[in-house]
C-alpha positions as CSV (number, residue, x, y, z in Angstrom):
1,M,-75.9,-36.8,14.6
2,G,-79.2,-38.3,13.1
3,N,-78.4,-35.9,10.0
4,Q,-75.0,-36.9,9.5
5,L,-76.0,-40.8,9.4
6,D,-78.5,-40.0,6.7
7,R,-75.6,-38.3,4.9
8,I,-73.8,-41.6,5.3
9,T,-76.2,-43.7,3.8
10,H,-76.4,-41.1,0.7
11,L,-72.9,-41.1,0.3
12,N,-73.1,-45.0,-1.0
13,Y,-76.1,-44.8,-3.1
14,S,-74.1,-44.7,-6.3
15,E,-70.7,-46.5,-5.6
16,L,-69.7,-49.2,-8.2
17,P,-68.3,-52.3,-7.2
18,T,-64.1,-51.7,-7.2
19,G,-61.2,-53.9,-8.3
20,D,-61.6,-53.8,-12.0
21,P,-60.3,-50.5,-14.1
22,S,-63.8,-51.2,-15.7
23,G,-65.9,-50.1,-12.6
24,L,-67.1,-53.5,-12.6
25,E,-66.0,-56.6,-10.3
26,K,-66.8,-59.9,-11.8
27,D,-67.2,-62.2,-8.9
28,E,-69.0,-60.2,-6.1
29,L,-70.2,-56.7,-4.7
30,R,-68.4,-54.8,-2.4
31,V,-69.8,-52.2,-0.5
32,G,-67.9,-48.9,0.1
33,V,-67.8,-47.4,3.6
34,A,-67.5,-43.7,4.2
35,Y,-64.8,-42.0,6.4
36,F,-64.9,-38.5,7.2
37,F,-61.9,-36.3,6.7
38,S,-61.4,-32.6,5.6
39,D,-59.5,-31.8,2.8
40,E,-55.9,-31.1,3.4
41,E,-54.6,-28.5,1.0
42,E,-56.1,-25.5,-0.7
43,E,-55.3,-25.2,-4.5
44,V,-57.5,-22.1,-5.5
45,D,-56.3,-19.2,-3.5
46,D,-56.2,-15.6,-4.1
47,R,-53.1,-15.0,-6.0
48,T,-53.6,-12.7,-9.1
49,P,-53.3,-13.5,-12.6
50,S,-50.0,-12.5,-12.8
51,D,-48.9,-14.9,-10.2
52,C,-50.1,-17.8,-11.8
53,G,-47.2,-18.4,-14.2
54,F,-48.9,-17.3,-17.4
55,T,-48.0,-13.7,-17.8
56,K,-44.2,-13.9,-19.1
57,D,-45.9,-15.7,-22.5
58,H,-49.6,-14.6,-22.6
59,S,-52.1,-13.2,-20.8
60,P,-54.4,-15.0,-18.6
61,T,-57.8,-13.4,-20.5
62,E,-56.8,-14.6,-23.8
63,E,-58.3,-17.7,-25.1
64,G,-55.6,-20.2,-26.0
65,P,-54.9,-22.9,-26.6
66,F,-51.1,-22.5,-24.6
67,S,-48.8,-25.0,-23.5
68,V,-47.5,-24.9,-20.1
69,S,-44.5,-26.3,-18.5
70,E,-45.5,-29.3,-16.4
71,V,-44.3,-32.6,-14.9
72,E,-46.0,-35.7,-17.0
73,Y,-46.9,-38.6,-15.0
74,S,-48.2,-42.3,-16.1
75,A,-49.6,-44.5,-13.2
76,F,-50.3,-48.4,-13.0
77,C,-52.3,-50.7,-10.4
78,S,-50.2,-54.0,-10.7
79,Q,-49.4,-54.0,-14.8
80,E,-52.5,-52.2,-15.8
81,C,-52.5,-48.3,-16.7
82,I,-55.1,-46.5,-14.8
83,F,-53.1,-43.1,-15.3
84,S,-51.8,-40.8,-18.1
85,K,-50.5,-37.1,-18.1
86,L,-48.2,-37.5,-21.1
87,R,-47.7,-35.0,-23.9
88,E,-46.9,-37.4,-26.3
89,N,-50.0,-39.4,-25.6
90,E,-52.7,-36.3,-25.4
91,D,-53.0,-32.8,-25.8
92,L,-52.0,-30.9,-22.6
93,N,-52.9,-27.1,-24.0
94,V,-55.0,-25.0,-21.4
95,Y,-57.7,-22.7,-22.4
96,S,-58.8,-19.2,-20.7
97,A,-62.0,-20.2,-18.6
98,K,-64.1,-18.2,-20.7
99,T,-63.0,-20.3,-23.8
100,L,-62.9,-23.8,-21.9
101,L,-66.9,-23.2,-21.1
102,T,-67.4,-23.2,-24.7
103,M,-66.0,-26.7,-24.9
104,C,-67.6,-28.4,-21.9
105,K,-70.7,-30.8,-21.2
106,P,-72.2,-31.5,-18.0
107,G,-70.2,-34.0,-16.4
108,D,-67.1,-33.2,-18.0
109,L,-63.8,-33.1,-15.2
110,L,-62.0,-29.9,-16.0
111,E,-58.6,-29.1,-14.2
112,L,-57.4,-25.7,-13.6
113,V,-53.6,-25.1,-13.4
114,A,-51.1,-22.6,-12.1
115,T,-47.5,-22.5,-11.4
116,A,-46.1,-24.1,-8.2
117,Q,-49.6,-25.1,-6.9
118,A,-51.5,-28.3,-7.1
119,P,-54.1,-28.6,-10.3
120,H,-57.8,-27.6,-9.0
121,W,-60.4,-30.1,-10.3
122,V,-64.0,-29.5,-10.9
123,I,-67.1,-31.0,-12.7
124,F,-68.8,-29.1,-14.9
125,E,-72.5,-28.8,-14.5
126,Q,-74.0,-26.3,-16.8
127,D,-73.7,-22.6,-18.2
128,D,-70.3,-21.4,-16.4
129,Q,-71.4,-23.6,-13.3
130,V,-69.3,-25.7,-11.5
131,I,-69.0,-28.3,-8.5
132,H,-66.1,-28.9,-6.4
133,L,-64.4,-29.3,-3.1
134,H,-63.0,-26.0,-2.1
135,K,-61.8,-24.9,1.2
136,G,-63.5,-27.8,2.9
137,E,-67.2,-28.0,1.6
138,I,-68.6,-29.2,-1.6
139,R,-70.0,-26.3,-3.4
140,K,-71.2,-24.8,-6.6
141,D,-69.3,-21.8,-7.9
142,S,-68.6,-19.9,-11.6
143,L,-65.7,-21.1,-13.2
144,L,-65.3,-17.7,-14.3
145,E,-64.6,-16.6,-10.6
146,I,-62.8,-19.6,-9.4
147,S,-60.1,-19.4,-12.2
148,N,-59.0,-16.0,-10.8
149,G,-56.9,-16.2,-14.1
150,R,-55.4,-19.5,-14.2
151,H,-56.3,-21.8,-17.3
152,G,-57.8,-24.9,-17.7
153,R,-58.2,-27.9,-19.7
154,I,-61.3,-31.0,-20.0
155,V,-59.6,-34.1,-18.6
156,N,-62.0,-36.7,-18.8
157,N,-59.6,-39.2,-20.2
158,R,-56.7,-38.9,-17.5
159,Y,-57.9,-41.4,-15.6
160,R,-58.2,-44.8,-17.8
161,Y,-61.6,-45.9,-15.5
162,R,-64.9,-46.6,-17.2
163,P,-67.0,-43.3,-16.4
164,L,-70.6,-43.4,-15.2
165,P,-73.1,-41.9,-17.5
166,P,-73.1,-38.2,-17.5
167,D,-76.3,-38.0,-15.1
168,L,-75.1,-40.2,-12.8
169,V,-71.7,-38.1,-12.5
170,M,-74.4,-35.0,-11.9
171,Q,-76.0,-37.1,-9.3
172,N,-73.1,-37.9,-7.4
173,A,-71.7,-34.1,-7.4
174,A,-75.0,-32.2,-6.7
175,G,-76.0,-35.2,-4.2
176,H,-73.2,-33.8,-2.0
177,L,-73.2,-29.9,-2.0
178,G,-73.0,-28.5,1.4
179,L,-70.8,-31.5,3.0
180,S,-68.3,-29.9,4.9
181,S,-65.6,-30.6,7.0
182,E,-65.9,-34.1,9.2
183,E,-68.6,-35.0,6.6
184,I,-65.8,-34.9,3.7
185,C,-64.2,-38.0,2.5
186,W,-62.1,-36.8,0.5
187,T,-58.7,-35.5,0.7
188,N,-58.6,-32.9,-2.3
189,S,-60.3,-31.3,-5.5
190,E,-59.2,-34.0,-7.7
191,S,-60.1,-37.2,-5.5
192,F,-64.0,-36.2,-5.2
193,A,-64.1,-35.1,-8.9
194,A,-62.7,-38.1,-10.1
195,W,-65.3,-40.1,-7.8
196,C,-67.9,-38.2,-9.0
197,R,-67.3,-39.5,-12.8
198,F,-66.1,-42.8,-12.1
199,G,-67.7,-43.8,-8.7
200,K,-64.7,-45.8,-7.7
201,R,-64.2,-46.1,-3.6
202,E,-60.7,-46.0,-4.4
203,F,-60.8,-42.2,-4.7
204,K,-62.0,-41.6,-1.1
205,A,-59.6,-41.6,1.9
206,V,-59.0,-44.9,3.8
207,G,-61.7,-46.0,1.3
208,E,-59.4,-48.7,-0.6
209,A,-59.2,-52.5,0.9
210,H,-55.7,-53.4,1.0
211,S,-54.1,-56.4,-0.3
212,A,-50.4,-57.6,-0.1
213,E,-50.0,-57.9,-3.9
214,Q,-51.8,-54.6,-4.7
215,Q,-49.6,-51.8,-5.7
216,Y,-49.8,-48.5,-7.3
217,F,-46.6,-47.5,-9.5
218,L,-46.5,-43.8,-10.0
219,K,-44.1,-42.8,-13.0
220,V,-42.8,-39.4,-13.1
221,H,-41.5,-38.5,-16.5
222,L,-38.4,-36.1,-16.4
223,S,-36.4,-34.5,-19.2
224,G,-35.4,-36.8,-21.8
225,S,-36.1,-40.4,-21.1
226,E,-35.4,-40.1,-17.2
227,V,-38.2,-41.7,-15.0
228,H,-38.5,-42.0,-11.6
229,T,-40.8,-44.4,-10.3
230,L,-42.8,-44.5,-6.8
231,V,-44.6,-46.9,-5.1
232,F,-47.9,-46.6,-3.0
233,R,-50.1,-49.0,-1.5
234,S,-53.0,-47.2,-2.1
235,L,-54.7,-44.9,-5.0
236,E,-55.5,-41.8,-2.6
237,D,-51.6,-41.7,-1.2
238,M,-50.2,-41.7,-4.8
239,I,-52.9,-38.9,-5.8
240,R,-51.8,-36.9,-2.8
241,E,-47.7,-37.4,-3.4
242,R,-48.2,-36.2,-7.2
243,R,-50.4,-33.3,-6.3
244,R,-47.8,-32.5,-3.7
245,V,-45.1,-33.0,-6.6
246,D,-47.0,-30.7,-8.7
247,A,-47.0,-28.0,-6.1
248,S,-43.3,-28.3,-5.0
249,G,-41.5,-29.6,-7.9
250,I,-39.9,-32.4,-5.1
251,L,-39.4,-36.1,-5.0
252,K,-39.6,-37.7,-1.6
253,E,-36.4,-39.6,-2.6
254,L,-37.4,-42.1,0.3
255,S,-40.3,-43.3,-1.5
256,L,-38.4,-44.1,-5.2
257,V,-38.2,-47.6,-6.0
258,N,-35.9,-46.5,-8.8
259,G,-34.3,-43.8,-10.3
260,G,-32.6,-42.8,-13.4
261,K,-33.5,-43.9,-17.0
262,E,-35.9,-46.9,-17.9
């Protein structure tokens, strides 16, 4: 128990004030509290490259760039855009893991994608090493090994929050190596990697202070101009639902604020 208390103290050393997308609160400092949860999903599995959705048009060993068919999103907290994955605004092409390594800098956010599977997010360290949440553990692995034929891309600008300096990103990631099971306060690889880069407690499970005024809106951009909007009380809830849609392709109709064309 004593070691776990030490971990709790360590979890909070680099948290930033929250509430403003810049990562800075103007009026007061809010201290984050760690809540311990196991990760609830497994994004990197043992499927062969032929199962990853790339073999119809190109081999996983090819360098890229390649275009993949994906659901596109934008997300807002109140009226401010905090997340965007829209092909019209950014390059959504993916690359082989080998090619991706030539493009990365320490502290970069990487996303590995596969058909019918939630994306797996990692923090690039150096050489071919990445730090990520996998199978209930914060661990360091070779990107070439964990990609298992999947392609990936750099997603530093996917969230619109102000990033921490690269050395602090790496300090966040490396400082949590070895945490597992009940010590983990993130529910998926994306929330952990994004927390490392932005330092916002909203990425932690039950880490957000709720208010009646604060709502998160996730816009799911379908074919043409069709958009579905879902509403959530926390960033973590929104992330989990978006990842569920990525994995299943199915929207929870009861969560819809409105549907159809906007």
